[in-house]
N, C-alpha and C positions, 0 to 999 in steps of 0.2 A: 271467644277470641278465635277459636279454631274455625268456627263458622265464617267469621269475617275473612280469615286467611284463605279459606276455600272459595269464598265468593270472589275475592281478588284474583285468585288463580283462574277461576272460571271466566271472569270477564277478560282477563289477559288472553286466554285461549280464544275467546270469541272476538277479540280485536277491539274491545272497548277499553282503551287506555289513554293516557295523556289528559289533555284539557277537556275532552268530551265526557269524562267520567267524574262523578262527584268526588270530592277530596277524600272522603272516608274510605272509598274503595279503590283509589289510585294505587297502582303497584309502586312500592317504595315509599309511600307516605307513612308517617308515624302513626301508630295505633294510640288512640286516646287512653289515658289511664282508666277512665270510667268503664271501658269495655272489659278490661282485665279484672277490675275490682268487682264488677257485677257478676262476672263469670265465677270468680272465686267465692263470692257470697252465695251464689246459687248452689254450688257444689257443697258448701258448708251447711246450708240450710237443708238440703236434700238428705245429707248424711246425719245431722245431729238434731234436727227438729222433729218432734213426733207428728206423724201424719194421722189425720182422723180416720 
């Protein structure tokens, strides 16, 4: 989720905003729940699952 927020900020600085940007990276658009859930699961798996 942090990466998506940083991507949005970088695109806004570069001037890629509004209708010419994909909906996922438009500044002010809602974040899909799947992005947050996947990030949380990745952190949980990294911390609690044994790595080979």
